[in-house]
C-alpha positions as CSV (number, residue, x, y, z in Angstrom):
1,M,4.5,20.8,-6.0
2,I,1.7,17.9,-5.7
3,D,-1.5,17.7,-7.8
4,T,-5.3,18.3,-7.3
5,T,-6.2,18.3,-10.8
6,H,-9.6,16.1,-12.0
7,P,-8.0,13.3,-13.3
8,A,-7.9,12.7,-17.0
9,G,-8.0,8.8,-19.6
10,T,-8.4,6.0,-17.7
11,V,-6.8,4.4,-14.5
12,R,-3.3,3.4,-16.9
13,D,-2.8,5.9,-17.6
14,R,-3.2,8.4,-14.8
15,V,-0.7,5.8,-12.8
16,D,1.8,6.0,-15.9
17,A,1.3,10.1,-15.7
18,T,3.1,9.7,-12.6
19,D,6.8,10.6,-12.7
20,W,8.1,7.7,-11.4
21,A,12.1,9.1,-11.7
22,A,10.2,11.7,-9.0
23,L,9.0,8.8,-7.4
24,T,11.9,6.7,-7.2
25,D,14.1,8.8,-6.0
26,E,11.3,9.9,-3.0
27,I,11.1,6.4,-2.2
28,A,15.1,5.6,-2.2
29,A,15.2,8.2,0.1
30,Y,12.2,7.9,3.4
31,G,10.9,4.9,2.3
32,S,7.4,5.7,1.2
33,A,6.3,8.2,-1.8
34,P,3.0,10.1,-2.4
35,T,1.6,9.5,-5.9
36,R,-0.3,11.8,-8.0
37,R,-4.1,12.1,-8.4
38,L,-5.7,8.5,-9.2
39,L,-9.2,8.0,-8.6
40,T,-12.2,10.4,-9.1
41,P,-14.2,11.8,-6.2
42,A,-17.1,9.8,-7.6
43,Q,-14.4,6.2,-8.1
44,C,-13.8,6.9,-3.9
45,Q,-17.5,6.7,-3.7
46,E,-18.0,3.2,-5.5
47,I,-15.0,1.5,-3.8
48,A,-16.1,2.9,-0.7
49,A,-19.0,1.0,-0.8
50,L,-18.1,-2.2,-1.9
51,Y,-17.4,-1.9,1.7
52,D,-21.5,-3.2,2.6
53,E,-21.0,-5.8,0.1
54,A,-19.9,-9.1,1.5
55,E,-20.3,-11.3,-1.0
56,R,-16.9,-9.2,-3.1
57,F,-14.8,-9.8,0.0
58,R,-12.8,-13.8,1.3
59,S,-12.4,-12.4,4.9
60,T,-13.5,-9.4,7.9
61,V,-11.0,-9.1,10.1
62,D,-11.5,-7.3,13.8
63,M,-9.1,-5.3,14.3
64,A,-9.4,-5.2,18.3
65,R,-9.9,-9.1,17.9
66,H,-6.0,-9.4,18.1
67,R,-5.1,-7.3,19.3
68,F,-4.0,-5.1,15.6
69,G,-5.2,-1.9,17.2
70,S,-8.9,-0.5,16.6
71,G,-11.3,-0.7,13.3
72,Q,-12.1,-3.2,10.5
73,Y,-10.5,-4.4,7.4
74,R,-12.0,-6.8,4.5
75,Y,-9.9,-8.7,1.7
76,F,-11.4,-8.7,-1.1
77,T,-11.7,-12.6,-3.3
78,H,-10.4,-12.3,-7.0
79,D,-12.8,-11.5,-7.9
80,L,-11.7,-8.1,-8.3
81,P,-13.6,-5.1,-9.2
82,A,-12.4,-3.4,-12.0
83,V,-11.2,-0.3,-10.9
84,V,-9.2,-2.2,-8.1
85,R,-7.4,-5.7,-10.6
86,E,-6.1,-2.2,-13.3
87,L,-4.7,0.0,-10.7
88,R,-2.0,-3.4,-9.2
89,E,-2.0,-4.3,-13.0
90,A,-1.0,-0.5,-13.9
91,F,2.0,-0.4,-10.5
92,Y,3.5,-3.5,-10.6
93,P,5.1,-2.7,-13.8
94,H,6.8,0.8,-12.3
95,L,7.3,-0.5,-9.0
96,L,9.6,-3.7,-10.4
97,P,12.5,-1.7,-11.8
98,I,13.1,-0.3,-7.9
99,A,12.2,-3.6,-6.4
100,R,14.9,-5.5,-8.8
101,D,17.3,-2.7,-8.1
102,W,16.5,-3.0,-3.9
103,S,17.1,-6.6,-4.5
104,A,20.5,-6.1,-6.2
105,K,22.0,-3.6,-3.3
106,L,21.0,-6.4,-1.0
107,G,22.8,-8.5,-2.4
108,T,19.0,-11.0,-2.2
109,S,17.0,-12.9,-4.5
110,A,14.6,-11.0,-7.2
111,P,12.2,-13.5,-8.0
112,W,9.8,-11.5,-9.5
113,P,9.0,-12.3,-13.5
114,D,8.0,-8.8,-16.1
115,E,4.0,-9.8,-16.0
116,L,2.3,-9.9,-12.9
117,S,-0.6,-12.9,-13.9
118,E,3.4,-15.3,-13.3
119,W,4.3,-13.3,-10.0
120,I,0.7,-14.4,-9.3
121,G,0.4,-18.6,-9.6
122,M,4.7,-18.1,-8.4
123,C,2.5,-17.3,-5.2
124,H,0.1,-20.0,-5.4
125,E,2.4,-22.8,-6.4
126,A,4.4,-21.7,-3.4
127,G,0.6,-21.6,-1.2
128,Q,0.1,-18.1,-1.1
129,S,-3.3,-18.9,-2.7
130,K,-5.2,-16.0,-1.2
131,S,-6.0,-12.6,-2.5
132,A,-4.4,-9.8,-0.5
133,Q,-6.0,-6.9,-1.6
134,I,-7.6,-4.8,0.7
135,L,-9.7,-2.2,2.8
136,L,-10.3,-1.0,5.1
137,R,-12.1,1.3,7.6
138,Y,-12.3,3.2,10.8
139,G,-13.7,5.6,12.7
140,A,-13.7,7.8,15.9
141,G,-11.1,5.9,18.3
142,D,-10.3,3.6,15.3
143,W,-6.1,2.5,14.7
144,N,-3.9,0.2,13.0
145,A,-1.0,-0.7,14.8
146,L,2.6,-0.5,13.4
147,H,3.4,-3.8,11.1
148,R,3.9,-5.5,7.8
149,D,2.2,-7.0,5.4
150,V,4.2,-10.6,5.0
151,F,2.4,-13.3,4.0
152,G,4.1,-16.6,3.4
153,E,8.1,-16.9,2.0
154,L,7.1,-14.9,-0.9
155,L,6.7,-11.1,-0.9
156,F,6.3,-8.6,-2.9
157,P,8.5,-5.1,-1.6
158,L,5.9,-2.5,-2.1
159,Q,2.5,-2.3,-2.1
160,V,0.8,1.5,-2.8
161,V,-2.1,2.7,-0.8
162,I,-4.6,5.1,-1.9
163,G,-7.4,7.1,-0.4
164,L,-10.6,8.1,-0.5
165,D,-12.4,10.1,2.1
166,V,-11.8,13.7,2.0
167,P,-8.9,14.7,5.3
168,G,-9.9,17.5,7.3
169,T,-14.0,17.3,6.3
170,D,-14.3,13.9,6.2
171,Y,-12.3,11.9,9.6
172,A,-9.1,13.8,11.4
173,G,-6.8,12.3,12.4
174,G,-6.1,8.5,10.6
175,E,-2.5,9.6,9.5
176,F,-0.7,7.0,7.8
177,L,2.3,6.4,9.7
178,M,5.2,4.5,8.7
179,T,8.8,3.6,11.4
180,E,11.8,3.0,10.3
181,Q,14.9,1.1,12.1
182,R,17.9,2.4,10.4
183,P,21.8,0.5,11.6
184,R,22.6,1.4,14.9
185,A,20.6,3.9,15.5
186,Q,17.2,5.2,16.5
187,S,14.3,4.5,15.1
188,R,13.0,6.7,12.0
189,G,9.1,8.4,11.8
190,S,6.7,9.6,9.3
191,A,3.1,10.5,8.8
192,T,1.0,11.3,5.8
193,T,-2.1,12.3,5.6
194,L,-4.2,10.9,2.3
195,L,-5.8,12.3,0.5
196,Q,-8.9,11.1,-1.7
197,G,-7.3,9.4,-4.7
198,H,-4.0,9.7,-4.3
199,G,-2.3,6.8,-3.4
200,L,1.2,6.0,-1.4
201,V,4.0,4.0,-2.9
202,F,5.4,1.8,0.4
203,T,7.9,-0.3,1.4
204,T,5.9,-3.5,3.1
205,R,8.8,-5.1,4.1
206,D,12.9,-4.4,4.3
207,R,14.5,-2.1,2.3
208,P,18.4,-0.5,1.8
209,V,19.7,2.4,2.7
210,A,23.0,3.6,2.1
211,S,25.6,3.1,5.1
212,R,29.8,3.5,5.3
213,R,29.6,-0.7,4.5
214,G,27.0,0.1,1.3
215,W,23.8,-1.1,1.5
216,S,22.2,-1.5,5.0
217,N,19.1,-3.5,5.5
218,A,16.5,-1.3,6.8
219,P,13.0,-2.3,8.6
220,M,10.0,-0.4,8.4
221,R,6.7,-0.6,9.7
222,H,3.3,0.7,8.6
223,G,0.2,1.6,10.4
224,V,-2.2,4.1,11.1
225,S,-3.2,7.1,14.2
226,T,-5.9,7.3,15.6
227,V,-9.0,8.4,13.7
228,R,-10.4,11.7,16.0
229,S,-13.8,12.2,14.4
230,G,-15.5,11.2,11.0
231,R,-15.1,8.2,8.5
232,R,-11.6,7.2,6.6
233,R,-11.9,4.6,4.1
234,T,-8.7,3.7,2.7
235,L,-8.0,1.1,-1.0
236,G,-4.8,-1.7,-0.4
237,L,-2.6,-2.9,-3.3
238,V,-0.5,-5.4,-1.9
239,F,1.5,-7.4,-5.0
240,H,1.9,-11.1,-3.1
241,D,-1.0,-13.3,-2.3
242,A,-2.0,-14.5,1.2
243,G,-0.8,-17.5,2.7
């Protein structure tokens, strides 16, 4: 059952209070999993309103211009708003064991240290020095093509998106989409409606799935279905920086 109660405590308290055992099981089964409510409606509105403060962002991307879909998003500078920074720092230690487990199953390297700051430092040393935290804004008719947020050789296999508007009230459509290419099989798709203030943990690039021969690598992509009406805004938390 999805928790829709008013969140108490700090942002870190709310992230810590997530049922991480259940979330880990769900993301193992589907490649994505919803969290409890993390932000109050007021916090969601405050974050969404930052979109119009151009000085907070390092760049703006018009998706239609680049044939990514339709809509617009902005990358924050490294001077992140406090709540965005707190969310990212709170999620990392919970996602790290999942990332390491996936790496062990696939027999790949697990370069991620215990501290997020150390990992980001490694990204910068490798030439990935641009902030990848993102604020997205979609209007009626906008959509996002299926893609992966891979910005260089170093990446973290999980990321988080948080809904900032109320589906069914502020907008219609705009479901979060994922596809998974299973070994020797057709792709599997899923669609998730993002509730205001709730997060969705999802796969950045690929994940392990059980097969007859052990563990296989399942490539995944994500996107957004067409917004039919209204305005849909989301916050994206990425745990590696961009080149």
